[in-house]
C-alpha positions in Angstrom: -12.8 -6.6 -1.1 -13.0 -4.8 -4.5 -10.2 -6.6 -6.3 -11.3 -10.2 -5.4 -14.9 -9.3 -6.3 -13.9 -7.8 -9.6 -11.8 -10.8 -10.4 -14.8 -13.1 -9.7 -17.0 -10.9 -11.9 -14.5 -10.4 -14.7 -15.9 -13.1 -17.1 -19.3 -11.4 -16.9 -18.1 -7.8 -17.1 -15.0 -8.1 -19.3 -16.3 -5.6 -21.9 -17.0 -3.0 -19.1 -13.6 -3.6 -17.5 -12.0 -3.1 -21.0 -13.8 0.3 -21.3 -12.6 1.3 -17.9 -9.0 0.4 -18.8 -9.2 2.7 -21.8 -10.8 5.5 -19.8 -8.2 5.1 -17.0 -5.5 5.1 -19.7 -3.9 1.8 -18.7 -4.3 0.2 -22.1 -4.5 0.8 -25.8 -7.4 0.5 -28.2 -5.4 -2.1 -30.1 -5.2 -4.3 -27.0 -7.6 -7.3 -26.9 -10.6 -7.0 -24.6 -9.3 -9.6 -22.2 -5.9 -7.9 -22.0 -7.6 -4.5 -21.3 -9.7 -6.1 -18.6 -6.7 -7.6 -16.9 -4.8 -4.3 -17.2 -7.7 -2.6 -15.4 -7.7 -5.2 -12.6 -3.9 -4.8 -12.3 -4.4 -1.0 -12.1 -6.9 -1.3 -9.3 -4.4 -3.5 -7.4 -1.6 -1.0 -8.0 -3.8 1.9 -6.9 -4.7 0.1 -3.7 -1.0 -0.4 -3.0 -0.2 3.2 -3.7 -3.0 4.4 -1.4 -2.0 2.0 1.3 -5.2 0.0 1.1 -4.5 -3.4 2.6 -5.0 -6.5 0.4 -6.1 -8.5 3.5 -8.4 -7.9 6.4 -6.5 -8.4 9.6 -9.6 -8.9 11.7 -11.0 -11.6 9.4 -11.0 -15.1 10.9 -11.8 -18.3 9.1 -14.7 -19.1 11.4 -16.4 -15.8 10.5 -16.4 -16.5 6.8 -19.6 -18.7 6.5 -21.8 -16.1 8.3 -20.3 -13.2 6.3 -20.8 -15.1 3.0 -24.4 -15.9 3.9 -25.1 -12.3 4.8 -23.5 -11.0 1.6 -25.4 -13.5 -0.6 -28.7 -12.6 1.1 -28.1 -8.9 0.7 -27.0 -9.1 -3.0 -29.9 -11.4 -3.8 -32.5 -9.0 -2.4 -31.1 -5.6 -3.1 -28.6 -5.3 -5.9 -28.7 -5.9 -9.6 -25.5 -7.8 -10.1 -24.0 -9.3 -13.3 -23.2 -12.6 -11.7 -24.6 -14.2 -8.5 -22.4 -16.1 -6.1 -23.3 -19.3 -4.3 -22.5 -19.5 -0.6 -19.4 -21.6 -1.4 -18.1 -19.2 -4.1 -18.6 -16.3 -1.8 -16.7 -18.0 0.9 -13.8 -18.6 -1.6 -13.8 -14.9 -2.5 -13.7 -13.8 1.1 -10.9 -16.3 1.9 -8.8 -14.4 -0.6 -8.5 -11.5 1.9 -7.6 -13.7 5.0 -4.4 -12.3 6.5 -1.3 -14.4 6.1 0.9 -11.7 7.5 0.4 -8.8 9.9 2.2 -5.5 9.5 4.1 -4.2 12.5 5.4 -0.7 12.8 9.0 -0.6 13.9 10.9 2.8 14.0 8.8 4.3 11.3 9.5 1.3 8.9 6.9 -1.3 8.3 8.0 -4.9 8.7 6.0 -8.0 7.9 5.8 -10.7 10.5 4.3 -14.1 9.9 1.2 -14.6 12.0 2.7 -17.6 13.8 5.2 -15.2 15.4 3.2 -12.0 15.5 1.7 -12.2 19.0 5.0 -13.1 20.5 7.0 -10.4 18.5 4.4 -7.6 19.1 4.1 -8.4 22.8 7.8 -8.4 23.3 8.3 -5.2 21.2 5.5 -3.4 23.1 7.0 -4.5 26.4 10.4 -3.1 25.3 8.5 0.1 24.2 10.2 -0.1 20.8 6.8 -0.1 19.0 3.4 1.2 19.8 0.6 -1.3 20.0 -0.4 -1.7 16.3 -3.7 -0.2 15.2 -5.2 -2.0 12.2 -8.0 -0.9 9.9 -10.7 -3.4 9.2 -12.0 -1.9 6.0 
């Protein structure tokens, strides 16, 4: 969830993102603040990719989003000093950015991506043939 939340907050925290970009050595002092902020956001995405942190939450379902957004807004409103508050609708939009559009399936030590429309059928058949183990997904 970190990248979508940082992107949402970026207009309010651009100067801080720019400083982080310089400290992370992903930009130059001569770069504009907006450029530095974007470079930092790109570096977070790249780091997540290198570490194998998924960009989506495979267990997330569209019907779960309103309740998750309500809980997140309630928690942030009561407990955290945040630079920018989200409405319920905006929070739902941010959460939707991590809905899965593809599911990774492990096949002979190589990871393939299968569109969700075919996933259940493909995984069921592969497990039946014992060519793959039943996939285990992190829910972050």
